[in-house]
C-alpha positions as CSV (number, residue, x, y, z in Angstrom):
1,M,-18.8,2.2,22.7
2,S,-20.3,-0.5,20.6
3,Y,-23.1,0.4,18.1
4,Q,-25.8,-1.9,16.2
5,K,-27.3,0.8,13.8
6,R,-25.7,3.5,12.2
7,S,-28.7,5.7,13.4
8,E,-27.5,5.2,17.2
9,I,-24.0,7.1,16.3
10,P,-23.8,10.9,17.0
11,E,-23.4,12.9,14.0
12,K,-19.9,13.8,15.2
13,Y,-18.6,10.6,14.4
14,K,-20.1,10.1,10.9
15,W,-18.4,11.6,7.8
16,N,-20.2,14.5,6.4
17,L,-20.6,13.4,2.5
18,G,-22.7,16.9,2.1
19,D,-19.5,18.5,1.7
20,I,-19.3,16.4,-1.5
21,Y,-23.3,16.7,-2.4
22,P,-25.7,18.5,0.0
23,T,-28.1,15.8,-0.7
24,P,-28.8,12.4,-2.6
25,E,-31.0,14.5,-5.0
26,D,-27.8,16.5,-5.9
27,W,-26.2,13.8,-6.6
28,E,-28.6,12.4,-8.9
29,K,-28.5,15.7,-10.9
30,E,-24.9,15.4,-11.6
31,F,-25.3,11.7,-12.5
32,K,-27.9,12.7,-15.2
33,E,-25.7,15.5,-16.1
34,F,-22.6,13.4,-16.1
35,A,-24.3,10.8,-18.3
36,E,-25.4,12.8,-20.8
37,T,-22.3,14.7,-21.6
38,F,-19.2,12.4,-21.7
39,P,-20.3,11.0,-24.8
40,A,-19.1,14.0,-26.5
41,L,-15.9,13.0,-25.9
42,V,-16.3,10.5,-28.7
43,E,-16.2,13.4,-31.1
44,F,-12.4,13.9,-30.5
45,R,-11.4,10.3,-32.3
46,G,-9.5,10.8,-35.0
47,K,-8.6,14.7,-34.1
48,L,-6.0,14.2,-31.2
49,S,-3.0,14.8,-33.4
50,D,-4.0,18.6,-34.0
51,R,-3.1,20.9,-31.1
52,D,-6.2,22.8,-30.4
53,S,-8.4,19.7,-30.5
54,L,-6.0,17.8,-28.2
55,L,-5.9,20.9,-25.8
56,R,-9.9,21.0,-25.9
57,F,-10.3,17.4,-25.2
58,L,-7.8,17.3,-22.3
59,K,-9.6,20.1,-20.4
60,L,-13.1,18.6,-21.3
61,T,-11.7,15.3,-20.0
62,D,-10.5,17.0,-16.7
63,A,-14.1,18.5,-15.9
64,I,-15.6,15.6,-16.8
65,E,-13.4,13.3,-14.6
66,L,-13.8,15.7,-11.8
67,K,-17.4,15.1,-11.8
68,L,-16.7,11.2,-12.1
69,D,-14.4,11.5,-9.2
70,R,-17.1,13.0,-6.9
71,L,-20.1,10.9,-8.1
72,F,-17.8,7.9,-7.5
73,G,-16.2,8.9,-4.0
74,Y,-19.8,10.0,-2.8
75,A,-21.7,6.8,-3.9
76,H,-18.7,4.3,-2.8
77,M,-18.2,6.0,1.0
78,D,-21.9,6.3,1.3
79,Y,-22.0,2.4,0.6
80,D,-19.5,1.4,2.9
81,S,-21.1,3.4,5.7
82,D,-23.9,0.7,5.1
83,L,-23.4,-2.2,3.1
84,Q,-26.8,-3.4,3.6
85,D,-28.8,-0.4,2.4
86,A,-30.3,-1.2,-1.1
87,E,-30.4,2.6,-2.0
88,K,-26.9,3.4,-1.4
89,Q,-25.8,-0.3,-2.9
90,A,-28.0,0.8,-6.1
91,R,-26.3,4.3,-6.2
92,Y,-22.7,2.4,-6.1
93,S,-23.8,0.2,-8.7
94,R,-25.0,2.7,-10.9
95,I,-22.0,4.9,-11.0
96,Y,-19.8,2.2,-11.2
97,G,-21.6,0.8,-14.3
98,L,-21.5,4.3,-16.0
99,Y,-17.6,4.3,-15.1
100,V,-17.3,1.3,-16.9
101,K,-19.2,2.8,-20.0
102,Y,-16.8,5.9,-20.0
103,S,-13.9,3.6,-19.6
104,E,-15.2,1.9,-22.9
105,A,-16.0,5.5,-24.2
106,T,-12.5,6.5,-24.1
107,S,-10.8,3.6,-25.1
108,F,-9.3,4.8,-28.1
109,V,-7.4,8.0,-26.6
110,S,-4.5,5.5,-25.8
111,A,-3.9,4.1,-29.1
112,E,-4.3,7.9,-30.9
113,L,-2.2,9.8,-28.5
114,S,0.6,6.9,-29.2
115,S,0.1,7.4,-32.8
116,I,1.2,11.2,-32.6
117,P,4.6,11.7,-34.4
118,D,7.5,11.9,-31.5
119,E,8.5,15.3,-32.6
120,K,5.0,16.5,-32.4
121,L,4.5,15.3,-28.8
122,K,7.5,17.1,-27.8
123,E,6.2,20.3,-29.1
124,F,3.1,19.8,-26.9
125,I,4.7,18.8,-23.8
126,C,6.8,22.0,-24.3
127,D,4.2,24.3,-25.1
128,P,3.1,26.1,-22.3
129,D,-0.7,25.6,-22.6
130,F,-0.3,22.1,-22.1
131,A,1.8,22.8,-18.7
132,D,-1.2,20.5,-17.0
133,Y,-0.6,17.4,-19.3
134,D,3.1,17.5,-19.5
135,V,3.6,14.6,-17.4
136,A,0.7,12.7,-19.2
137,L,2.1,13.5,-22.6
138,G,5.9,12.7,-21.6
139,N,4.2,9.0,-20.1
140,V,3.0,8.3,-23.6
141,L,6.3,9.7,-25.1
142,R,8.0,7.2,-23.0
143,G,5.7,4.2,-23.6
144,K,6.0,4.4,-27.2
145,A,9.0,2.1,-27.7
146,H,6.6,-0.4,-25.9
147,I,3.5,0.3,-27.9
148,L,3.0,-2.5,-30.6
149,S,1.0,-2.7,-33.9
150,E,-2.7,-2.8,-33.7
151,N,-2.8,-6.2,-34.6
152,E,-0.1,-7.2,-31.8
153,E,-1.6,-5.3,-29.2
154,R,-4.9,-6.9,-30.0
155,L,-3.5,-10.6,-29.1
156,L,-1.6,-9.3,-26.3
157,A,-5.3,-8.0,-24.8
158,G,-6.2,-11.4,-25.7
159,V,-3.3,-13.1,-23.8
160,G,-4.4,-10.7,-20.9
161,S,-7.9,-12.1,-20.7
162,F,-6.7,-15.4,-19.6
163,S,-3.0,-15.0,-18.3
164,G,-4.4,-13.0,-15.2
165,Q,-6.5,-16.0,-14.1
166,F,-3.2,-17.4,-12.2
167,H,-4.1,-15.0,-9.9
168,E,-7.7,-15.6,-9.9
169,V,-7.7,-19.1,-9.7
170,F,-4.8,-18.8,-6.6
171,N,-7.4,-16.6,-5.4
172,R,-10.3,-19.1,-5.2
173,L,-7.9,-21.9,-4.0
174,D,-6.4,-19.9,-1.1
175,S,-10.0,-18.0,-0.3
176,G,-12.4,-21.3,-0.3
177,D,-10.8,-24.7,-1.7
178,I,-8.2,-25.0,0.6
179,K,-9.5,-26.6,4.0
180,F,-7.2,-25.2,6.9
181,G,-8.1,-27.5,9.7
182,S,-8.6,-26.4,13.2
183,V,-6.7,-26.7,16.2
184,T,-7.5,-26.6,20.0
185,V,-7.4,-23.4,22.1
186,D,-8.2,-23.8,25.9
187,G,-9.9,-26.9,25.3
188,K,-12.3,-25.6,22.9
189,E,-12.0,-26.4,19.1
190,V,-11.2,-23.3,17.1
191,Q,-11.6,-23.5,12.6
192,L,-8.4,-21.9,11.3
193,S,-8.6,-19.2,8.8
194,H,-6.2,-16.7,7.7
195,G,-7.7,-14.0,10.0
196,A,-7.7,-16.6,13.0
197,Y,-4.1,-18.1,12.1
198,S,-2.7,-14.4,12.6
199,M,-4.4,-13.8,15.7
200,L,-3.3,-17.6,17.2
201,L,0.4,-16.6,16.3
202,Q,0.0,-14.0,19.1
203,N,-1.2,-16.7,21.6
204,K,0.7,-16.7,24.9
205,D,0.6,-20.5,24.7
206,Q,3.4,-21.6,22.2
207,S,1.8,-25.1,21.9
208,V,-0.9,-23.3,20.5
209,R,1.1,-21.3,18.5
210,K,3.1,-24.3,17.0
211,A,-0.4,-26.4,16.3
212,A,-1.5,-23.6,14.2
213,F,1.6,-23.0,12.3
214,E,2.2,-26.9,11.5
215,T,-1.9,-27.3,10.8
216,Y,-2.1,-23.9,8.8
217,Y,1.1,-25.0,6.8
218,K,-0.2,-28.4,6.4
219,A,-3.2,-27.4,3.9
220,Y,-0.3,-25.6,1.5
221,I,2.0,-28.5,1.8
222,E,-1.0,-30.9,0.6
223,K,-1.4,-28.6,-2.6
224,I,2.4,-27.6,-3.0
225,N,2.6,-28.9,-6.5
226,T,-0.6,-27.5,-7.4
227,L,0.4,-24.2,-6.1
228,A,3.9,-24.1,-7.6
229,G,2.4,-24.9,-11.0
230,L,0.0,-21.6,-10.8
231,Y,3.1,-19.5,-9.7
232,E,5.2,-20.9,-12.3
233,G,2.5,-19.8,-15.1
234,S,2.2,-16.3,-13.4
235,V,6.2,-15.7,-13.6
236,K,5.8,-17.1,-17.3
237,A,3.1,-14.7,-18.1
238,D,5.0,-11.7,-16.7
239,C,8.3,-12.6,-18.4
240,F,6.3,-13.1,-21.8
241,S,4.6,-9.7,-21.5
242,A,7.9,-8.4,-21.0
243,K,9.6,-9.8,-23.7
244,A,6.6,-9.1,-26.3
245,R,6.9,-5.4,-25.3
246,N,10.7,-5.3,-26.0
247,F,11.6,-5.1,-22.4
248,G,14.8,-6.9,-21.2
249,S,13.2,-8.5,-18.2
250,A,10.0,-8.6,-16.1
251,M,11.2,-6.9,-13.6
252,E,12.2,-3.7,-16.2
253,Q,8.5,-3.8,-17.4
254,A,7.3,-3.7,-13.8
255,L,9.5,-0.6,-12.7
256,F,9.3,1.0,-15.9
257,Y,5.2,1.9,-15.4
258,E,6.0,3.1,-12.1
259,Q,8.9,5.4,-13.3
260,V,11.5,3.8,-10.6
261,D,15.0,2.8,-11.9
262,K,16.1,-0.5,-11.7
263,S,19.0,0.6,-9.5
264,V,16.4,1.2,-6.7
265,Y,15.2,-2.2,-6.6
266,D,19.1,-3.6,-6.6
267,N,20.2,-1.0,-4.1
268,L,17.3,-2.5,-2.0
269,I,18.5,-5.6,-2.1
270,K,22.3,-5.3,-1.9
271,C,21.7,-2.6,1.2
272,M,19.7,-5.2,3.0
273,H,22.6,-7.6,2.7
274,T,24.8,-5.4,4.5
275,S,21.9,-4.6,7.7
276,F,21.2,-8.3,9.0
277,E,23.6,-7.4,12.4
278,P,20.9,-5.4,14.2
279,L,18.0,-7.8,13.2
280,H,19.7,-10.8,13.9
281,R,20.7,-9.4,17.6
282,Y,17.0,-8.5,17.9
283,I,16.0,-11.8,17.0
284,A,18.4,-13.3,19.5
285,L,17.0,-10.8,22.3
286,R,13.5,-12.1,21.4
287,K,14.7,-15.9,22.2
288,K,16.5,-14.5,25.6
289,L,13.2,-12.4,26.6
290,M,10.8,-14.7,25.7
291,G,12.8,-17.5,28.0
292,V,12.3,-20.5,25.3
293,S,14.9,-22.9,24.7
294,Q,14.2,-23.0,20.8
295,L,13.0,-19.8,19.1
296,N,10.3,-21.1,16.3
297,M,9.3,-18.9,13.0
298,Y,6.0,-19.1,14.7
299,D,7.3,-17.2,17.8
300,L,8.3,-14.2,16.1
301,Y,4.7,-12.5,16.1
302,V,3.9,-12.6,19.5
303,T,4.1,-9.8,21.9
304,I,7.3,-10.5,24.2
305,F,6.0,-7.5,27.1
306,E,2.2,-7.8,28.5
307,D,0.3,-5.5,30.4
308,A,1.5,-2.8,28.4
309,D,-1.2,-1.0,26.9
310,I,-2.2,2.7,26.0
311,S,-5.5,2.2,24.6
312,C,-7.7,5.0,25.2
313,E,-11.1,6.7,23.8
314,Y,-11.5,8.0,20.7
315,E,-11.2,11.9,21.6
316,D,-7.9,10.9,23.6
317,A,-6.2,9.3,20.9
318,C,-7.0,12.2,18.5
319,Q,-4.8,14.7,20.9
320,M,-2.2,12.1,21.3
321,V,-1.9,11.7,17.1
322,L,-1.9,15.4,17.1
323,K,0.8,15.4,19.9
324,G,3.0,13.2,17.8
325,L,2.3,14.9,14.6
326,A,3.5,18.6,16.3
327,P,7.2,18.5,14.6
328,L,5.1,19.0,11.3
329,G,4.1,22.5,12.4
330,E,1.2,24.3,13.3
331,D,0.0,24.8,9.7
332,Y,0.0,21.2,9.4
333,L,-2.1,20.6,12.8
334,D,-4.4,23.0,11.7
335,V,-5.5,20.7,9.0
336,V,-5.4,17.7,11.2
337,R,-7.8,19.5,13.3
338,R,-9.9,20.3,10.6
339,A,-10.1,16.9,9.9
340,F,-11.5,15.6,13.6
341,A,-13.4,18.8,13.6
342,E,-15.2,18.9,10.4
343,R,-16.4,15.3,10.1
344,W,-13.8,14.2,7.3
345,I,-13.9,10.9,9.2
346,D,-16.3,7.9,9.8
347,V,-15.2,6.6,13.2
348,H,-17.3,3.7,14.7
349,E,-17.9,0.4,13.7
350,T,-21.6,-0.9,13.1
351,P,-22.1,-4.6,11.8
352,T,-23.1,-3.1,8.3
353,K,-20.3,-0.9,7.7
354,R,-17.1,-1.8,5.7
355,S,-14.3,-3.3,7.9
356,G,-10.7,-1.9,8.1
357,A,-9.3,1.5,7.3
358,Y,-8.8,3.8,4.5
359,S,-8.4,7.3,3.4
360,S,-10.2,8.5,0.2
361,G,-9.4,11.6,-1.6
362,V,-12.1,13.6,-3.2
363,S,-11.0,16.3,-5.9
364,G,-11.8,19.6,-5.1
365,V,-13.2,18.8,-1.6
366,H,-10.8,17.0,0.8
367,P,-9.5,13.6,1.8
368,Y,-12.0,11.3,3.8
369,M,-10.9,8.8,6.4
370,L,-12.9,5.3,7.4
371,L,-11.8,3.9,10.6
372,N,-13.5,1.4,12.9
373,Y,-12.2,2.5,16.1
374,Q,-11.5,0.5,19.0
375,K,-9.7,1.2,22.0
376,T,-6.5,-0.7,21.2
377,T,-2.9,0.9,20.5
378,H,-3.3,-0.7,17.2
379,D,-6.3,1.5,16.5
380,I,-4.4,5.0,17.5
381,F,-1.6,4.3,15.1
382,T,-4.0,3.8,12.6
383,I,-5.7,7.2,12.8
384,A,-2.2,8.4,12.4
385,H,-1.6,5.7,9.7
386,E,-5.1,7.1,7.8
387,M,-4.2,10.8,8.7
388,G,-0.8,10.8,6.7
389,H,-2.6,9.6,3.4
390,S,-5.1,12.2,4.1
391,M,-2.6,14.7,4.5
392,H,-0.6,13.6,1.3
393,T,-3.9,13.7,-0.6
394,Y,-4.7,17.4,0.6
395,Y,-1.2,19.1,-0.2
396,S,-1.1,17.4,-3.2
397,G,-4.7,18.5,-4.2
398,K,-4.0,22.0,-3.1
399,A,-0.6,22.4,-5.2
400,Q,-1.3,20.6,-8.6
401,P,-3.8,20.9,-11.3
402,F,-6.3,18.0,-11.6
403,A,-4.2,16.2,-14.0
404,K,-1.1,16.0,-11.6
405,E,-2.6,15.7,-8.2
406,G,-2.7,11.4,-8.2
407,Y,0.6,10.3,-7.0
408,K,2.2,7.0,-7.4
409,I,1.7,3.8,-5.4
410,F,5.7,3.6,-4.9
411,V,5.3,7.2,-2.7
412,A,1.7,6.3,-1.4
413,E,2.7,4.5,2.1
414,V,5.1,7.3,2.9
415,A,3.2,10.0,4.5
416,S,1.3,7.2,6.4
417,T,4.1,5.4,7.9
418,C,6.0,8.9,8.3
419,N,3.1,9.8,10.8
420,E,3.4,6.0,12.4
421,V,6.8,6.7,13.0
422,L,6.8,10.3,14.5
423,L,3.8,9.1,16.8
424,L,6.0,6.2,18.1
425,K,9.1,8.2,18.7
426,Y,6.6,10.9,20.4
427,L,5.3,8.3,22.7
428,I,8.6,6.8,23.3
429,A,10.1,10.2,24.3
430,T,7.5,10.9,26.9
431,Q,6.3,7.6,28.3
432,T,7.3,7.1,31.9
433,D,6.1,3.7,32.3
434,V,9.0,1.2,31.7
435,K,6.5,-1.6,30.8
436,I,5.1,0.5,27.8
437,R,8.0,2.1,26.9
438,K,9.8,-1.5,26.6
439,Y,6.5,-2.3,24.4
440,L,6.6,0.4,22.3
441,L,10.2,-0.1,21.4
442,Q,9.5,-4.0,20.2
443,Y,6.6,-2.2,18.5
444,Y,8.8,0.1,16.3
445,L,11.3,-2.9,16.0
446,D,8.9,-5.6,14.6
447,M,7.5,-2.6,12.6
448,L,11.1,-2.6,10.7
449,R,11.5,-6.4,10.8
450,T,8.1,-7.3,9.3
451,T,8.0,-4.3,6.8
452,M,11.5,-3.2,5.9
453,Y,13.4,-6.8,6.2
454,R,10.6,-9.2,5.3
455,Q,9.0,-7.6,2.5
456,A,12.6,-7.2,1.1
457,M,13.4,-11.1,1.5
458,F,9.8,-11.4,-0.7
459,A,11.4,-9.0,-3.3
460,E,14.1,-10.7,-3.5
461,F,12.4,-14.2,-3.8
462,E,10.6,-12.4,-6.8
463,Q,13.4,-11.5,-8.3
464,I,15.2,-15.0,-8.3
465,S,12.0,-16.4,-9.3
466,H,11.8,-14.7,-12.3
467,S,15.6,-14.6,-13.3
468,L,15.3,-18.6,-13.3
469,V,12.4,-18.3,-15.8
470,E,14.1,-15.8,-18.0
471,A,17.2,-18.2,-18.0
472,G,15.1,-21.1,-19.2
473,Q,14.9,-23.0,-16.0
474,P,11.7,-24.7,-14.5
475,L,10.3,-23.5,-11.2
476,T,9.5,-26.3,-9.5
477,A,8.2,-26.6,-6.0
478,E,11.5,-28.0,-5.0
479,T,13.3,-25.0,-6.6
480,M,11.2,-22.5,-4.7
481,C,11.5,-24.1,-1.5
482,N,14.9,-24.3,-1.7
483,E,15.5,-20.9,-2.6
484,Y,13.1,-19.3,0.0
485,L,14.6,-21.4,3.0
486,K,18.1,-19.7,1.7
487,L,16.5,-16.5,2.1
488,N,14.8,-16.9,5.1
489,K,17.7,-18.4,6.7
490,M,19.7,-15.2,5.5
491,Y,17.7,-12.6,6.7
492,Y,16.5,-14.0,10.0
493,G,19.8,-15.6,11.2
494,E,21.2,-18.7,13.5
495,A,19.0,-17.7,16.9
496,V,15.6,-18.9,15.2
497,T,15.0,-22.2,14.1
498,H,14.0,-22.4,10.6
499,N,11.1,-25.1,10.9
500,D,10.7,-27.4,8.1
501,E,7.4,-25.7,6.7
502,I,8.5,-22.2,6.5
503,K,10.0,-23.0,3.2
504,Y,6.5,-23.3,2.0
505,E,5.8,-19.8,2.7
506,W,6.0,-18.4,-0.7
507,A,3.3,-20.5,-1.6
508,R,0.7,-18.5,0.6
509,I,1.7,-14.9,-0.6
510,P,-1.1,-13.4,-2.8
511,H,1.5,-10.2,-3.6
512,F,3.5,-12.6,-5.9
513,Y,1.0,-12.7,-8.2
514,R,1.3,-9.0,-8.5
515,A,4.9,-9.4,-9.8
516,F,7.5,-6.9,-8.3
517,Y,4.7,-5.0,-6.0
518,V,6.0,-5.8,-2.4
519,Y,9.5,-3.8,-2.8
520,K,7.6,-0.7,-2.3
521,Y,6.7,-1.9,1.5
522,S,10.3,-2.0,2.1
523,T,11.3,1.2,0.2
524,G,8.1,2.9,1.8
525,I,9.0,2.2,5.1
526,I,12.8,3.4,4.9
527,S,11.9,6.4,3.1
528,A,9.5,7.1,5.9
529,V,11.9,6.2,8.7
530,C,14.4,8.6,7.0
531,I,12.1,11.7,6.4
532,A,10.8,11.1,10.0
533,E,14.3,10.8,11.1
534,K,15.6,14.6,9.3
535,I,12.4,16.2,10.7
536,L,12.9,14.9,14.6
537,R,16.9,16.0,13.7
538,E,17.1,18.9,11.8
539,G,13.6,20.5,12.6
540,T,12.4,23.3,10.3
541,P,14.7,22.6,6.8
542,A,13.3,19.1,7.0
543,V,9.4,19.7,7.8
544,N,9.8,22.2,4.9
545,N,11.3,20.1,2.4
546,Y,8.9,17.2,3.7
547,K,5.7,19.7,3.0
548,K,7.1,20.1,-0.7
549,F,7.3,16.3,-1.3
550,L,3.8,16.1,0.2
551,S,2.5,18.8,-2.6
552,L,4.5,17.0,-5.5
553,G,1.4,15.0,-6.4
554,G,2.4,13.1,-9.7
555,S,4.3,16.1,-11.2
556,M,7.6,14.0,-11.1
557,D,8.5,10.3,-11.3
558,P,8.4,9.3,-7.5
559,V,12.3,8.9,-7.0
560,S,12.6,12.2,-7.8
561,E,10.1,13.3,-5.7
562,L,11.7,11.4,-2.5
563,K,14.9,13.3,-3.3
564,V,13.0,16.7,-2.4
565,A,12.3,15.3,0.8
566,G,16.1,14.2,1.5
567,V,15.7,10.8,0.6
568,D,17.8,9.0,-2.3
569,L,17.1,5.5,-2.8
570,T,19.7,5.1,-5.2
571,T,22.5,5.4,-2.4
572,Q,23.5,3.8,0.8
573,E,22.3,6.9,3.1
574,P,18.7,6.2,3.5
575,F,19.6,2.3,4.6
576,D,22.1,3.7,7.1
577,I,19.9,5.7,8.7
578,V,17.0,2.9,9.3
579,T,19.8,0.5,10.3
580,K,21.1,3.0,12.6
581,S,17.4,3.6,14.0
582,F,16.8,0.1,14.4
583,A,20.0,-0.5,16.1
584,D,19.6,2.5,18.4
585,T,16.0,1.2,19.0
586,L,17.3,-2.1,20.0
587,A,20.1,-0.8,22.3
588,E,17.8,1.3,24.0
589,L,15.6,-2.2,24.4
590,E,18.8,-4.1,25.7
591,K,19.5,-1.1,28.4
592,L,15.8,-1.6,29.7
593,V,15.7,-5.4,30.2
């Protein structure tokens, strides 16, 4: 159903922000109290090396940040529900401004904690009264080797103020200055944009896909020297920062702050290189099933099987998700049912509502989910995906103190993707319509192809580009295009034509300006598939281990947290499990066709 105004939507489909504050007036009251109390933290300046002062400061900070979390959560979600409501926009702007002031008022904390002698920090970490803060203080201790003198830190802060401009300039170029042109579809001219390009690659007409691909990349090729200069500058900034902070490489620096050992990254790339065979087989099967004499890079996103749709009304989709998540047990499902029944979810789209979907936790309350549900297969999986995020937040919030409930980005996509895989496995196992079964099998194969393999290829490109700069070699457009094309051929194999334009793909990836981030998509889906496979194969023991993982929040480093769930990313095993899952799914599809 399509709604034009939020007032038209039945209450049961709107999230209940009253669980945070019963009324906007209650929010206003707490906002005023917060604005008056948080400046008291400044009184602790110069006193954090004293045990009792530090403990009081940390506890007071928890209480204040808990209020800030609720104030911000209420305001941003209320605003997202109607972006044209002036009152909601003003409330969001006010709390955002106060958040900035809070950050400024507490800016002394990091440097002051870092100045505490190592032995004293270790005493605090071992002190039972500091149990809620041992991880945070441990991170301070770990990071001390990379904290510089006050003058050096000031210089680096100055460098940071402009070194980040490479990303900003790329965004301006990519989102406004580059003109992508247009293509003709069914006799009509369609203006290309990032969104339109993505949709046109799914067009049934190969000539449309070809025109979209060539026209889209033409815009990047025309600016390739500028884009190469921007990316080279960004990589050099990464390498400079790492060297200045006494890291061995830019990769080491990026992984250090995520608490991920370099062996995980290296293991990902190594294991991908031994796992290409089933991917290459799938690409060859796709070529055969599409009936094309030449399979191109722009032919990899169109669905092979048409008229295979499981779309349904929202309530039916929720029931489908519950059935898919049944292996996780009744206690898990009871919370999911609460989310559906107690209005943790904002379901329907209106013209003034924020687009997309997300899960947002509010400490001491419960997670919330924003959807814009449409009757599509994708949106059914979106419910499962965002519910995974919400359940991770729910379990962590229940088990951990406020200071430890937030989990690292490295594990943030594991629970969400695990839910998707469980739902997909359930649908494949129970669906009797052969067309739909084939569609679902292809859906799973493409999920792994685009997330595990493709993001690993991106990660390998980042490793190469930074290594070249660290070795003193220039990053020219020609060098990067050659390196990228080699990777594309290695990952995708011989069944697909590696169209000349694809070697420029690196130039359009915005994530490359956030160094060594994309590998987490790959490790995330590998971890999620491993956990789902273990749950379906081993039952209760694997479920219990998974729930322990969900409950860890940020109390351990993320690689160790995944080991609790039975996934050790420093070994070959997870990659073997996922490769086998891919190969088994491919074999099942081969039988059906």
